[in-house]
N, C-alpha and C positions, 0 to 999 in steps of 0.2 A: 484569512486564516489556516489554514487549513490547506496542505500543499496536495500535488494530485501526484498520484503513485501507485504502476501498476501494484503490490503487494505490501501495500501503507504498514509500518509495525512502529509501536512503540518502547525502547527502552526503559523499563521505568524503573526508579531510584531504587526505589523498595524494595529489596526481596532478587533485583537483576528481575523485574516481570516483565513480560511481553504480550506486550496489548493491542489490539486494531484500534484503527481510529476513523473516522468516515473519509469518503473517497468526496474532495470537490472537483470537478475535472473545468479545462480552463474554459467551455466551454455550457460553465450553465447544468452540468446535465446533475447532480447534486443541487436539483431547487427544490420552492418550495408550489410549485406545479400543482392546482388538485384537478380530479378527477374530472369535475367537469370542465377544468380549462382545456384537459386532453379532448375531453370528447367534443369542446366546439373545435379547436384547433385540427383534430382529425372528421369534420363536419360528421361524427356519429352521436345520435340521439340517443343511445340509451348503453350500460349494462353489457347486455345480452348484444347487443351491435359490439360492441370494443374485443365482446371473446373471440365474435367470431372476430372479424378487423386481425385480433391475434393469431389465430390458429388459420388465415389463411393464410400468413404474412410465414408463420415458423416454416407451416408445413413447404410454402415455399422455397422457402430460403435450403430447409432438408433435401430436397429436391437438387436443388442445384450444384450440389457437393457429393451429392449419393454417389458416382463414380470413386471421390473416396473414404465414401459411411458405405462400405459391404457387410454383409453377411451378420454379427453379431454388432454389432458398433450399432448396423443401420436400425437396426431391432430395439436396443437399450436406448436408443435418442425417442423413437418411434414407440416406444413403452414412459421415457421423461415427460416428451410433452401429451399424451393422455390424463401420463397419474396430472400435471398441472391445470385440463380442463376439465381433470372431473372434481378437481380442491375447487376451482374458480365457480363451479356452477352451485356445487354447495356450500358455499359460503363459506369457505379453510380458507381463503385470499384477501388480508385487508385493501382498504382503497388504495392507501399511497400504494402496493406492492401491485396495484395492479394499470397502476398512472404512470411507475418505472418501467412496466414488461410493455405496456405501448408503447412512449416511447421509446424502447430498447430494437418493435419491430417496426417501425415510422424510423429506425435510424438503418436498420438492417435495408427497408425499401428503398432509401435513396444510398444504398451502399456505403454508410457513413459509419464502416465498421471500428473503428475506432472508438468510436463514440458508445456505441452498443455496447466494445468491451470494458469502457469506464461504467455502464449505465450498470451489467451484468458484475464490478466487481463493488460498486457501493452496495450492492440488493441482496453479496455475499454475505459483507461485512455487518450491515448494518439493519439485515431484517434473516438472518443464517437460520434463526428456527424455522422461516415458516418457510424456505427456498430450499432448502441445503438439498428437498429430495429428489425433487425434480430439475434445478436449472441448472447442475451438470448438462444434461443434455443440447439446453440451449446454449452453454458456453461450446460445446463441439462442434454445434452449427458453427458458432460466430470465428473461434481460431481455425476450419477447415475453410471458411468465407477469406480471413486474412491469408493464408497458407497457399488459397489459388494465388489470390490476387496479388500476392508478392513473389508470387511461382516461388516459393521454396519455405524453409523455415521459419519460422516466427521465432523471433527473436521477444521474451521478452525486457526492458530496461530497468534493470536495476533492481532485477529478482529480487538477489540473495543479500540487498544491500538492507537492512535498516534505516528508516527511518524517524530522524529525533523531536518531538514533541516541538515545535521553536518558540509556544511559551513557555519552558523550560526553564527560566533562564539558570543560568552555572550558580547565582548565588545561592538559587534557593537549592541546585541539586547536589552542594558542597557546603556550604553552611560558611561559605567561608565570604567574607566580605571585599570587593572588591582594593581599600583604602590598607585593608590587613599588611604592615609587615612582617616582614621575613615566610613571606608566604605565597603563591604561585598557584594560580586555579589552573589545574587540563583537563582536556575532556577527552576521552575517547567513546569509541562504540561500544566499551566493553562495559565503561560508566565514570562518572566521574571519579575524578586523583587529587591530593594533594603535595605539586612537588614541594617541599620547603629549597629554601637558598641556603648555600652552606655559611656558617658562620666560622665568620675568622676568629685563630684559636688566637686567647692572651695567652702573650707571652711568662713561661713560668718561669725565671732568670738562670733556667740548664744551656747551655752552649748548648746546641743540635748542632751545631760545625761539624763536617766528616773528621774522621781525623787524621787521614790523608792532608785538605786540607790546609789544617792546624801544623802538622809538621812545614810544611813545603811553605808555610807564613812565616812559620818561627826564621828557619832559615834562611828568605830572605831577610829579614829582620836586622837577624848574625852579620850579614855579608855587610 
């Protein structure tokens, strides 16, 4: 139902508002896996052991790109990771987010960087209030690892292109029905438009032939 996109956005038909939609990766990143399922998958026995797993994985990933994360950038990443650890230990992070972070770290350990990137996007879009203060540090690590893996700047596919909700049909967006006569439905990134077919003009009984053509025809008739 939902498409996977790096920066998914819906153009709303009402007032042109822009809203985000949940991210679903082709590898089922945005899935229904529970915290218990993840613990079993990683052979861990408690949330505390999962936190240790996450801390070790993220700090190891940060160390792998520390040459490009020098100075204030590296210190900022460390502060964000520490904040996440404090929130986790204080019970400020939900089981759903813990599960996603655990899956993200597992992806980093396997060098599945695109999967980790998509999990990060899903968290930022669907759990913004819970993660926005510290997830940026994890994102910085992911982006540096992606850049290192590709040997250059990572280009985000379709970053500036809005994604339209496929569930919003043209009939809903325009209020027109396909069988309506005299109108065609059109859709653009700026919103629905109605294109009216040009109606044939009725004859008024007045000769609209240009005068110079009329004189030419009269001359030919006299000859």
